[in-house]
C-alpha positions in Angstrom: 4.5 6.1 22.7 3.5 2.5 23.0 5.2 0.2 20.5 3.0 -1.2 17.7 2.7 -4.4 15.8 2.5 -3.9 12.1 1.3 -6.2 9.3 2.5 -5.6 5.7 0.7 -7.1 2.7 2.7 -6.8 -0.5 6.1 -6.7 1.2 7.9 -8.1 -1.8 6.9 -5.2 -4.0 8.8 -1.9 -4.2 6.8 0.1 -1.7 6.0 -2.8 0.5 9.7 -3.7 0.8 10.6 -0.1 1.6 7.8 0.1 4.2 9.0 -3.2 5.8 12.6 -2.0 6.0 11.5 1.3 7.6 9.3 -0.5 10.2 12.1 -2.9 11.1 14.4 0.0 11.8 11.9 2.1 13.8 11.6 1.7 17.5 7.9 2.7 17.4 7.2 -0.8 16.1 8.2 -3.9 18.0 7.0 -6.5 15.6 6.6 -6.6 11.8 4.5 -9.4 10.3 4.6 -9.8 6.5 2.0 -11.9 4.8 3.5 -13.5 1.7 2.6 -16.3 -0.8 6.0 -17.9 -0.7 9.1 -17.7 1.5 11.4 -14.7 1.4 15.1 -14.5 2.0 15.5 -11.6 4.4 15.6 -12.0 8.2 15.4 -9.7 11.2 14.7 -10.1 14.9 11.5 -8.1 14.7 10.3 -9.8 11.5 7.7 -12.5 11.4 7.2 -14.0 7.9 3.9 -15.8 7.4 2.9 -17.8 4.3 -0.8 -17.2 3.6 -3.4 -18.4 1.1 -5.2 -15.1 0.4 -8.1 -16.9 -1.3 -8.9 -18.8 1.9 -10.5 -16.3 4.2 -10.2 -18.5 7.2 -6.5 -18.8 6.6 -6.2 -15.1 5.8 -7.8 -14.2 9.2 -5.7 -16.7 11.1 -2.5 -15.5 9.5 -3.3 -11.8 9.8 -3.4 -12.4 13.6 -3.6 -9.5 16.0 -1.9 -6.1 15.9 -2.3 -2.4 15.5 -1.7 -1.3 12.0 -2.0 -2.9 8.5 0.0 -1.6 5.5 -1.5 -2.7 2.2 1.0 -2.3 -0.6 -0.1 -5.1 -2.9 -0.7 -4.7 -6.6 -0.2 -6.4 -9.9 -0.1 -5.5 -13.6 -2.0 -6.4 -16.7 1.1 -8.2 -17.9 1.3 -10.4 -14.8 -2.3 -11.5 -15.1 -2.1 -11.7 -18.9 -5.0 -9.3 -19.3 -7.4 -11.3 -17.0 -9.4 -8.6 -15.4 -11.1 -11.0 -13.0 -7.7 -12.1 -11.7 -6.5 -8.5 -11.6 -9.5 -7.6 -9.3 -8.9 -10.6 -7.1 -5.4 -9.3 -6.3 -5.8 -5.5 -6.4 -9.3 -5.4 -4.8 -10.2 -8.5 -2.9 -6.9 -8.9 -0.9 -6.8 -5.4 0.5 -10.5 -5.1 1.0 -10.6 -8.4 2.8 -7.6 -7.3 4.9 -9.4 -4.2 6.0 -12.6 -6.1 6.9 -10.7 -8.9 8.7 -8.4 -6.3 10.4 -11.4 -4.4 11.8 -12.9 -7.6 13.2 -9.5 -8.6 14.6 -9.0 -5.4 16.6 -6.6 -3.5 14.3 -7.0 0.3 14.6 -5.2 1.6 11.5 -5.2 0.7 7.8 -2.8 2.4 5.3 -2.9 1.6 1.6 -1.4 2.6 -1.7 -4.0 3.6 -4.2 -3.6 5.9 -7.2 -4.1 9.6 -8.2 -7.3 9.9 -10.1 -9.0 6.9 -8.4 -12.7 7.1 -9.1 -15.3 4.4 -8.4 -17.5 5.8 -11.1 -14.8 6.3 -13.7 -14.5 4.7 -17.1 -10.8 3.6 -16.8 -10.7 0.0 -15.4 -7.6 0.6 -13.2 -8.8 3.9 -11.7 -12.3 2.6 -11.2 -11.0 -0.4 -9.4 -8.8 1.8 -7.1 -11.8 4.0 -6.4 -14.0 1.0 -5.5 -11.3 -0.2 -3.2 -11.0 3.1 -1.4 -14.7 3.0 -0.8 -14.6 -0.6 0.5 -11.7 0.1 2.8 -13.4 3.2 4.3 -16.6 1.2 4.7 -14.7 -1.4 6.7 -14.8 1.1 9.5 -11.3 1.1 11.1 -10.8 4.1 13.4 -7.9 5.3 11.2 -7.7 4.9 7.5 -4.9 6.5 5.3 -5.1 6.3 1.5 -2.0 7.3 -0.5 -2.6 8.4 -4.1 0.7 8.6 -6.0 1.1 9.2 -9.7 4.1 7.6 -11.5 6.3 5.8 -8.9 10.0 6.3 -9.2 12.4 3.6 -8.0 13.8 0.2 -8.7 11.5 -2.8 -8.8 12.5 -6.5 -8.6 10.4 -7.2 -11.7 11.2 -5.5 -15.0 8.1 -3.8 -16.2 8.2 -3.2 -19.9 8.6 0.5 -20.7 8.3 1.7 -17.1 11.9 3.0 -16.9 11.2 5.1 -20.0 8.0 6.5 -18.6 9.7 7.2 -15.2 12.3 9.3 -17.0 9.5 11.1 -19.0 7.6 11.9 -15.9 10.7 13.2 -14.1 11.4 15.6 -17.0 7.8 16.7 -17.2 7.2 17.2 -13.5 7.9 20.9 -13.9 4.9 21.5 -16.0 2.5 20.0 -13.4 1.7 23.1 -11.4 -1.2 24.3 -9.3 -4.0 21.7 -9.2 -1.9 19.4 -11.5 0.9 19.0 -9.0 -0.7 15.8 -7.7 0.3 14.2 -11.0 4.0 14.7 -10.5 6.1 11.5 -10.3 7.2 10.6 -6.8 9.9 8.3 -5.3 8.6 5.1 -3.9 10.8 5.7 -0.9 8.9 9.0 -0.3 5.6 7.2 -0.3 6.9 4.5 2.0 8.2 7.1 4.5 4.9 9.0 4.4 3.0 5.8 5.2 5.1 4.9 8.2 5.1 8.5 9.5 1.3 8.6 9.2 0.9 5.4 11.2 3.1 6.8 14.0 0.8 9.9 14.2 -2.1 7.6 14.9 -4.8 10.1 13.9 -8.4 9.1 14.0 -10.5 9.4 10.8 -10.1 9.0 7.0 -7.2 10.7 5.3 -6.1 11.0 1.6 -2.7 12.0 0.5 -1.5 13.2 -3.0 1.9 14.5 -4.0 2.4 17.5 -1.7 0.9 15.8 1.3 3.2 12.8 0.9 6.3 15.0 0.4 5.5 16.9 3.6 4.6 13.8 5.6 7.8 12.0 4.5 10.1 14.6 6.0 
């Protein structure tokens, strides 16, 4: 299989960092370009770190460059944006949606992103509605291969300390057994599992639009 060039957006977050590490250690990828707002410490012969102004579309396009596959793992929290929903949307919607549109125009063939279980563009919940709108926008961008991952509670260590998250991770772990049948998609899942599923999906290079919830991600990560 021909080696691919991958771009990761959100490489400093939990899943983005895990995806980046997997890509760097996978011979299927010969170059890994991460788009970040500020310098990062880690180095690797295959790694290209690019500082980008995501609000400047010309700079975004230039820095995205050319390649084969885009991994969008970017996201924020209400705490980080201090409840500013407009800023939240600028990060969680505008950046990945623009990445998909620019990526299509720049010749990328695959786009993989982290969304959320329950995403619904017509829903009442702000977060889930935003994720649903993003899913629609990314599919509309028209790349030949689009993969959307919809985890519930993510398990794993984050660089930032999110208030109460460790507590809810433990609650979801204990409660996972009650999520059976159609509710299995709400089971908590390790961030490492989601990252592995994303990388494996990119290597399959299937054409079309694909959605993954708990069971599909577990299977794909193996």
